[in-house]
C-alpha positions as CSV (number, residue, x, y, z in Angstrom):
1,M,132.1,49.4,130.9
2,L,133.0,53.0,130.3
3,G,133.9,52.6,126.8
4,K,130.7,51.0,126.0
5,S,128.8,53.7,128.0
6,S,130.5,56.4,125.9
7,A,130.0,54.6,122.8
8,F,126.2,55.0,123.7
9,Y,126.6,58.3,125.1
10,K,128.2,60.0,121.8
11,P,125.2,59.1,119.3
12,L,122.6,60.2,121.9
13,L,124.5,63.8,122.1
14,R,124.4,63.9,118.6
15,W,120.8,63.4,118.2
16,R,120.3,66.0,120.9
17,I,122.4,68.4,119.0
18,G,120.5,67.6,115.9
19,L,117.3,68.2,117.9
20,I,118.3,71.6,119.0
21,I,119.3,72.6,115.3
22,G,116.2,71.3,114.2
23,F,114.0,73.1,116.6
24,A,115.9,76.3,116.0
25,A,115.6,76.2,112.1
26,L,111.8,75.6,112.6
27,F,111.5,78.5,114.7
28,I,113.6,80.7,112.4
29,F,111.7,79.6,109.5
30,S,108.6,80.4,111.3
31,L,109.5,83.9,112.3
32,V,110.5,84.6,108.7
33,R,107.5,83.2,107.2
34,T,105.4,85.4,109.7
35,N,107.3,88.4,108.9
36,L,107.1,87.8,105.1
37,I,103.1,87.2,105.6
38,S,102.8,90.4,107.9
39,Q,104.7,92.5,105.3
40,A,102.4,91.4,102.6
41,I,98.9,92.0,104.8
42,D,100.3,95.6,105.7
43,F,101.1,96.2,102.2
44,D,97.7,95.2,101.0
45,V,96.1,97.5,103.9
46,V,98.1,100.7,102.6
47,A,97.3,99.7,99.1
48,A,93.5,99.4,99.8
49,H,93.7,102.7,101.7
50,R,95.2,104.4,98.5
51,L,93.2,102.7,96.1
52,E,90.4,104.5,98.4
53,S,91.8,107.7,98.5
54,S,92.7,107.7,94.8
55,Y,88.9,107.3,93.7
56,R,88.0,110.0,96.3
57,A,90.4,112.4,94.5
58,Q,89.0,111.4,90.9
59,L,85.3,112.1,92.4
60,E,86.5,115.5,93.8
61,L,88.4,116.7,90.4
62,D,84.9,115.7,88.7
63,G,83.3,117.6,91.5
64,L,85.5,120.6,91.0
65,F,84.8,120.6,87.4
66,S,80.9,120.4,87.8
67,T,81.3,123.2,90.5
68,V,82.9,125.7,88.2
69,K,80.6,124.6,85.3
70,E,77.4,125.3,87.5
71,A,78.8,128.6,88.6
72,E,79.4,129.4,85.0
73,T,75.7,128.7,84.5
74,G,74.8,131.1,87.0
75,Q,77.1,134.0,85.7
76,K,75.7,133.6,82.4
77,G,72.3,133.4,83.6
78,F,72.8,136.6,85.3
79,L,74.2,138.1,82.4
80,L,71.4,137.3,79.9
81,T,68.8,138.2,82.6
82,T,70.3,140.5,85.0
83,D,68.4,138.6,87.5
84,P,70.3,138.6,90.9
85,S,68.6,135.5,92.0
86,Y,71.2,133.5,89.6
87,L,74.1,135.0,91.7
88,D,72.9,133.1,94.7
89,S,74.1,129.7,93.7
90,Y,76.9,131.8,91.8
91,E,78.2,132.8,95.4
92,N,77.8,129.6,97.0
93,L,79.8,127.6,94.4
94,R,82.5,130.5,94.4
95,N,83.0,129.8,98.1
96,R,83.1,126.1,98.0
97,H,85.7,126.0,95.1
98,D,88.8,126.9,97.3
99,L,87.7,124.0,100.0
100,I,87.3,121.4,97.0
101,L,90.9,122.6,95.7
102,D,92.4,122.0,99.0
103,E,91.2,118.7,99.6
104,I,92.4,117.5,96.0
105,L,95.6,118.9,97.0
106,S,95.4,117.1,100.3
107,R,94.6,113.7,98.4
108,F,97.3,113.7,95.9
109,A,100.0,114.6,98.8
110,E,98.6,111.7,100.7
111,L,98.9,109.5,97.6
112,Q,102.5,111.1,96.9
113,I,101.4,112.1,93.7
114,I,103.9,115.1,92.5
115,S,102.3,116.9,89.3
116,N,102.9,120.3,87.8
117,N,99.2,120.2,86.7
118,L,98.1,120.6,90.3
119,P,99.1,124.2,90.7
120,L,98.1,124.8,87.0
121,L,94.8,123.8,87.8
122,H,94.3,126.2,91.1
123,E,95.7,128.9,89.0
124,L,92.9,128.3,86.1
125,I,90.3,128.0,88.7
126,H,91.4,131.1,90.0
127,E,91.7,132.7,86.9
128,K,88.0,131.5,85.3
129,F,86.5,132.8,88.7
130,A,88.4,136.3,88.2
131,E,87.0,136.2,84.6
132,M,83.2,135.8,85.7
133,D,83.6,138.4,88.5
134,R,84.7,140.5,85.9
135,T,81.6,139.9,83.9
136,I,79.4,140.2,86.7
137,S,80.7,143.3,87.7
138,L,80.1,144.8,84.2
139,V,76.5,144.0,84.4
140,R,76.0,145.2,87.9
141,N,77.6,148.5,86.6
142,G,74.9,148.3,83.6
143,Q,77.9,147.6,81.0
144,V,76.0,144.6,79.6
145,D,77.1,145.1,75.9
146,L,80.8,145.2,77.1
147,A,80.3,142.0,79.1
148,M,78.3,140.3,76.2
149,L,81.5,140.9,74.2
150,G,83.8,139.7,76.8
151,E,82.0,136.5,76.8
152,A,81.6,136.4,72.9
153,N,85.5,136.3,72.5
154,G,85.3,132.8,74.1
155,S,88.1,133.4,76.6
156,G,86.1,131.9,79.4
157,R,85.3,129.0,77.1
158,M,89.0,128.5,76.4
159,I,89.7,128.5,80.3
160,M,87.2,125.7,81.0
161,D,88.6,123.7,78.1
162,R,92.1,123.9,79.9
163,I,90.6,123.0,83.3
164,R,88.9,119.9,81.9
165,K,92.1,119.0,80.0
166,V,94.5,119.3,83.1
167,S,91.9,117.8,85.3
168,D,91.8,114.5,83.0
169,G,95.8,114.4,82.9
170,L,95.4,114.3,86.8
171,I,92.6,111.5,86.7
172,E,95.1,109.6,84.2
173,Q,97.7,109.8,86.8
174,L,95.5,108.6,89.5
175,K,94.4,105.8,87.2
176,H,98.1,104.9,86.3
177,Q,98.7,104.6,89.9
178,R,95.6,102.6,90.7
179,Q,96.9,100.2,87.9
180,S,100.3,100.2,89.5
181,L,99.1,99.4,93.2
182,A,96.7,96.4,91.5
183,R,100.0,95.0,90.0
184,Q,101.7,95.3,93.4
185,S,99.0,94.0,95.3
186,A,98.6,91.0,93.2
187,A,102.5,90.3,93.3
188,A,102.2,90.3,97.2
189,S,99.4,88.2,97.2
190,E,101.0,85.5,94.7
191,S,104.3,85.9,97.1
192,T,101.9,84.9,100.1
193,Q,100.8,82.0,98.3
194,T,104.3,80.8,97.4
195,I,105.2,81.4,101.0
196,N,102.4,79.2,102.2
197,S,103.2,76.7,99.6
198,V,106.9,76.5,100.4
199,S,106.2,76.3,104.1
200,G,103.9,73.4,103.8
201,L,106.8,71.8,101.7
202,I,109.3,72.5,104.5
203,T,107.7,72.4,107.6
204,L,106.1,68.8,107.2
205,P,109.3,67.2,106.3
206,L,111.1,69.0,108.9
207,L,108.6,68.1,111.8
208,F,108.8,64.5,110.5
209,L,112.6,64.6,110.9
210,L,112.4,66.0,114.5
211,F,109.8,63.4,115.3
212,A,112.3,60.7,114.2
213,L,115.3,62.3,115.9
214,S,113.1,62.9,119.2
215,W,112.1,59.0,119.0
216,T,115.6,58.0,118.4
217,S,117.0,60.3,121.1
218,V,114.4,58.5,123.7
219,H,115.2,55.3,122.3
220,A,119.0,55.7,122.9
221,F,118.6,57.3,126.1
222,F,116.5,54.2,127.5
223,R,119.0,51.8,125.9
224,N,121.8,53.6,127.5
225,K,120.1,53.4,130.8
226,E,119.7,49.7,130.3
227,H,123.2,49.4,129.3
228,K,124.5,51.1,132.5
229,S,122.3,49.0,134.8
230,E,124.0,45.8,133.2
């Protein structure tokens, strides 16, 4: 009687161990799947934020160039007409460019883009405003001819060309980073789809196996109970 009971008990024990292992495997797999999907979602959130910051940085670079260009227009208007009203917009724009530069530097730091063009841009912007300040000072002092001569030598235009070139270089860096982020985001999305596909292939058979083991274990339990009652 004892030998027969033991013979029924051993398969029952093996099935119970199999159930425990199966449920543990399913639990671990679910944790891994959730963690991988969570990482992919977190990356998408970070990538979206960086993309937004990148586009804002590009707009600010374009805005900075437009600000300097508009200030130059005011300076030239004053040079040609000696009308002080042209300096109203010039002074306003002159006070704004530092704020825009600081915002651009902050954006690039946030995007973790290191570039020698950033300090160069800062230097060129200040050089351009210093050149315009000198021209305005000469006109105010009645030295219009000297101011015209300085304008004619093309130094101001060369500085503007360099500012445009440096700005374009920074914009190219932003575009390159956006392309890299787009590729990484696509890879993360593809990984998530792969994880979901593999999850379906593994989870369903595993659940079926656990159901079969559970059914077999319950069936063996009642058979063992009936055997003991005999």
